[in-house]
C-alpha positions as CSV (number, residue, x, y, z in Angstrom):
1,M,-25.9,-1.8,-68.7
2,P,-26.8,-5.4,-69.5
3,S,-30.3,-6.1,-70.7
4,F,-32.9,-7.7,-68.4
5,D,-36.4,-9.3,-68.6
6,Q,-39.1,-8.6,-66.1
7,I,-41.1,-11.7,-65.3
8,G,-43.9,-10.7,-62.9
9,N,-42.2,-8.7,-60.2
10,I,-38.7,-10.1,-60.8
11,A,-36.1,-8.5,-62.9
12,V,-33.6,-10.9,-64.4
13,F,-30.4,-9.6,-65.9
14,N,-28.5,-11.6,-68.6
15,E,-25.3,-11.1,-66.6
16,K,-24.2,-10.1,-63.2
17,I,-24.4,-6.5,-62.1
18,S,-23.4,-4.9,-58.7
19,K,-25.8,-4.9,-55.8
20,E,-25.6,-1.1,-55.8
21,K,-26.9,-0.9,-59.4
22,A,-29.4,-3.7,-58.7
23,K,-31.0,-1.7,-55.9
24,N,-31.9,1.1,-58.3
25,F,-34.3,-1.3,-60.1
26,L,-36.3,-2.1,-57.0
27,S,-39.7,-0.4,-57.2
28,K,-43.5,-0.9,-56.8
29,N,-43.5,-3.3,-59.7
30,I,-40.0,-5.0,-59.1
31,K,-39.5,-6.7,-55.8
32,T,-36.6,-8.9,-56.7
33,V,-33.5,-8.4,-58.9
34,G,-31.3,-11.3,-60.0
35,Y,-29.2,-12.5,-62.9
36,K,-28.7,-15.6,-65.0
37,S,-25.4,-17.3,-64.0
38,K,-26.1,-20.0,-66.5
39,S,-28.2,-19.8,-69.6
40,Y,-30.9,-22.3,-70.6
41,S,-29.4,-25.8,-70.7
42,G,-30.2,-29.5,-70.2
43,K,-33.2,-31.4,-71.4
44,L,-35.6,-29.2,-69.5
45,R,-33.9,-25.9,-70.7
46,L,-33.5,-24.4,-67.2
47,P,-31.4,-21.4,-66.3
48,K,-29.6,-20.8,-63.1
49,I,-30.8,-17.6,-61.4
50,N,-28.9,-15.8,-58.6
51,I,-30.8,-13.2,-56.4
52,L,-28.9,-9.9,-55.9
53,V,-31.3,-7.7,-54.0
54,G,-34.9,-7.6,-52.8
55,K,-37.3,-10.4,-51.8
56,K,-35.5,-13.8,-51.8
57,T,-37.9,-15.7,-54.0
58,K,-37.9,-17.1,-57.5
59,E,-41.6,-17.6,-57.7
60,T,-43.8,-14.9,-59.3
61,V,-47.0,-14.3,-61.2
62,H,-46.6,-12.8,-64.7
63,K,-49.4,-11.0,-66.5
64,E,-49.7,-11.2,-70.3
65,N,-52.5,-11.2,-72.9
66,K,-55.4,-11.3,-70.4
67,C,-53.7,-14.2,-68.6
68,L,-51.8,-14.9,-65.3
69,F,-48.9,-17.3,-65.2
70,K,-47.5,-18.5,-61.9
71,L,-44.1,-20.0,-62.1
72,N,-40.7,-20.5,-60.5
73,I,-38.3,-18.7,-62.9
74,E,-35.4,-21.1,-62.2
75,K,-37.4,-24.4,-62.4
76,C,-39.5,-23.6,-65.4
77,Y,-38.6,-22.4,-68.9
78,F,-40.6,-19.3,-69.7
79,S,-39.9,-16.6,-72.4
80,V,-41.4,-13.3,-71.5
81,R,-40.3,-12.0,-75.0
82,S,-42.6,-14.5,-76.7
83,G,-45.8,-12.7,-75.6
84,S,-46.5,-11.2,-79.0
85,E,-45.8,-14.5,-80.7
86,R,-48.3,-16.3,-78.4
87,L,-51.0,-13.7,-79.3
88,R,-50.1,-14.0,-83.0
89,I,-50.9,-17.7,-82.9
90,A,-54.1,-17.2,-80.8
91,K,-55.4,-14.7,-83.4
92,Q,-55.1,-17.4,-86.2
93,V,-57.2,-19.9,-84.3
94,K,-60.6,-20.5,-85.8
95,N,-63.8,-21.4,-83.9
96,N,-63.9,-25.0,-82.5
97,E,-60.3,-26.0,-83.4
98,L,-58.8,-29.0,-81.6
99,I,-55.3,-27.9,-80.7
100,L,-52.2,-29.6,-79.4
101,C,-49.4,-27.8,-77.7
102,M,-46.2,-29.9,-77.4
103,F,-43.7,-28.8,-74.8
104,S,-46.3,-26.7,-73.1
105,G,-44.4,-25.5,-70.0
106,V,-46.6,-23.6,-67.5
107,S,-49.2,-23.4,-70.3
108,P,-48.6,-19.8,-71.7
109,F,-49.5,-20.7,-75.3
110,S,-52.5,-22.8,-74.3
111,L,-54.0,-20.1,-72.0
112,V,-53.4,-17.2,-74.4
113,I,-55.2,-19.3,-77.1
114,E,-58.1,-20.0,-74.8
115,K,-58.4,-16.4,-73.6
116,N,-58.0,-14.8,-77.0
117,S,-59.8,-17.1,-79.4
118,N,-62.5,-19.9,-79.3
119,P,-60.9,-23.3,-79.6
120,K,-62.9,-26.5,-78.9
121,E,-60.1,-27.9,-76.7
122,V,-56.4,-27.5,-76.2
123,Y,-54.3,-30.5,-75.3
124,A,-51.0,-29.5,-73.5
125,I,-48.1,-31.9,-72.9
126,E,-45.1,-31.1,-70.7
127,L,-42.2,-33.2,-69.6
128,N,-41.1,-31.0,-66.6
129,K,-43.1,-32.1,-63.5
130,T,-42.6,-28.7,-61.9
131,C,-44.0,-26.9,-64.9
132,H,-46.9,-29.3,-65.0
133,K,-47.7,-28.5,-61.3
134,Y,-47.7,-24.8,-62.1
135,A,-49.7,-25.3,-65.2
136,K,-52.4,-27.0,-63.1
137,E,-52.4,-23.9,-60.8
138,N,-52.6,-21.6,-63.8
139,L,-55.7,-23.3,-65.1
140,I,-57.4,-22.6,-61.8
141,L,-55.9,-19.0,-61.7
142,N,-57.3,-18.3,-65.2
143,K,-60.6,-20.1,-64.7
144,S,-59.8,-22.3,-67.7
145,N,-62.2,-25.0,-68.9
146,K,-60.9,-25.9,-72.3
147,I,-57.4,-27.1,-71.6
148,K,-56.4,-30.7,-70.8
149,L,-52.9,-31.2,-69.3
150,F,-50.6,-34.2,-69.6
151,Q,-47.3,-34.7,-68.0
152,G,-44.6,-36.8,-69.7
153,D,-42.6,-37.3,-72.9
154,V,-44.7,-36.2,-75.9
155,K,-43.6,-39.3,-77.8
156,K,-45.1,-41.6,-75.2
157,V,-48.2,-39.4,-74.2
158,L,-49.5,-38.5,-77.7
159,P,-50.2,-42.1,-78.8
160,K,-52.3,-42.6,-75.7
161,I,-54.4,-39.5,-76.4
162,N,-54.8,-40.8,-80.0
163,K,-56.6,-37.8,-81.5
164,K,-55.9,-35.7,-84.6
165,F,-55.7,-32.0,-84.3
166,N,-56.5,-28.9,-86.4
167,R,-53.4,-27.1,-85.1
168,I,-50.2,-28.3,-83.5
169,L,-47.7,-26.0,-81.8
170,M,-44.0,-27.1,-81.4
171,P,-42.3,-24.5,-79.2
172,L,-39.0,-26.3,-78.7
173,P,-36.6,-24.5,-81.0
174,K,-33.6,-26.6,-80.1
175,D,-35.1,-30.0,-81.0
176,S,-38.3,-29.5,-82.9
177,E,-37.2,-31.3,-86.0
178,S,-36.9,-34.7,-84.2
179,Y,-40.7,-34.4,-83.3
180,L,-41.9,-33.2,-86.7
181,D,-42.8,-36.7,-88.0
182,L,-44.8,-37.3,-84.9
183,A,-46.7,-34.0,-85.4
184,L,-47.4,-35.0,-89.0
185,K,-49.0,-38.2,-87.8
186,Y,-51.5,-36.4,-85.6
187,I,-52.4,-33.4,-87.7
188,K,-55.7,-33.3,-89.6
189,K,-55.9,-32.7,-93.3
190,K,-55.8,-28.9,-93.9
191,G,-54.3,-28.5,-90.5
192,I,-51.5,-26.1,-89.4
193,I,-48.2,-26.9,-87.6
194,H,-46.3,-24.0,-86.0
195,F,-42.7,-25.3,-86.1
196,Y,-40.1,-23.4,-84.1
197,T,-36.3,-23.4,-84.6
198,F,-33.3,-21.2,-84.3
199,G,-31.5,-19.9,-87.4
200,Q,-29.9,-17.0,-89.2
201,E,-31.5,-15.1,-92.1
202,K,-29.2,-16.9,-94.6
203,E,-30.2,-20.3,-93.2
204,I,-33.9,-20.0,-93.7
205,K,-33.9,-21.5,-97.2
206,D,-32.0,-24.5,-96.0
207,I,-34.3,-25.0,-93.0
208,K,-37.3,-24.9,-95.4
209,I,-35.7,-27.6,-97.6
210,K,-35.1,-29.8,-94.4
211,I,-38.7,-29.4,-93.3
212,L,-40.2,-30.2,-96.8
213,K,-38.2,-33.4,-96.9
214,H,-40.3,-34.8,-94.1
215,A,-43.5,-35.0,-96.2
216,K,-44.8,-34.0,-99.6
217,R,-48.0,-32.6,-98.0
218,I,-46.2,-29.8,-96.2
219,K,-46.4,-26.2,-97.6
220,V,-44.5,-23.4,-95.8
221,K,-47.1,-20.6,-95.5
222,K,-45.0,-18.1,-93.7
223,V,-41.7,-17.7,-91.8
224,V,-41.8,-15.3,-88.8
225,K,-38.9,-13.9,-86.8
226,C,-40.2,-14.0,-83.3
227,G,-37.2,-13.1,-81.2
228,D,-33.4,-12.8,-81.1
229,Y,-31.5,-15.8,-79.8
230,A,-27.9,-14.7,-80.4
231,P,-26.2,-12.1,-82.7
232,Y,-27.6,-12.6,-86.2
233,T,-29.6,-15.6,-85.0
234,F,-33.4,-15.6,-84.6
235,R,-36.1,-17.6,-83.0
236,L,-38.0,-18.6,-86.1
237,C,-41.6,-19.9,-86.6
238,F,-42.4,-21.8,-89.8
239,D,-46.2,-21.8,-90.2
240,L,-46.8,-25.1,-92.1
241,A,-50.0,-25.9,-94.0
242,I,-50.7,-29.6,-94.2
243,T,-52.7,-30.9,-97.2
């Protein structure tokens, strides 16, 4: 049986299964069963989801780490498997930190941080207009008062905000390196950057070397495997201390 993720009350299989098998998954907690006919692709990293059985909807509310996330699973990138990683980051946040989340999606990182730590403010920037719409709904849903949302390209939005941050999150594994110099420009001294990328175990050393070439003031504190991407390939987070 192929693996599946449960996002809210929707079960999404990684490949097509028969409708007969799909019906077996319908329950009190699963109202819709579908599958990815195309994996994450394009600039906005969106999958193509086909509904097999159940309620004909791609919108749901997902519960995680004291938060509620409303989203359309086909129009918004969301990784249910990153829940423990979001909490790991939140637990590192110190009181009154000013935080930036690049590529913030429907605001899962930002909300988990607000609900599970005590930041001063979280600035969240997202390119996808649909994600931004849901993020605004999620702030209301979670009674948020510390998150500021911005829609647009982070390279254009960040200079307008013109602040320096104690902590910057870069959850865009496919393309984070092209934004690292920008993050370095807006991180405070003694700040932390959480840099995400994909790689194999044997590639970690080379990725470290690439990162360190961006600035002498970078120190790699920790490398965390925070999910599988493909056989022998992980979603990696490099926790970077900036001097």
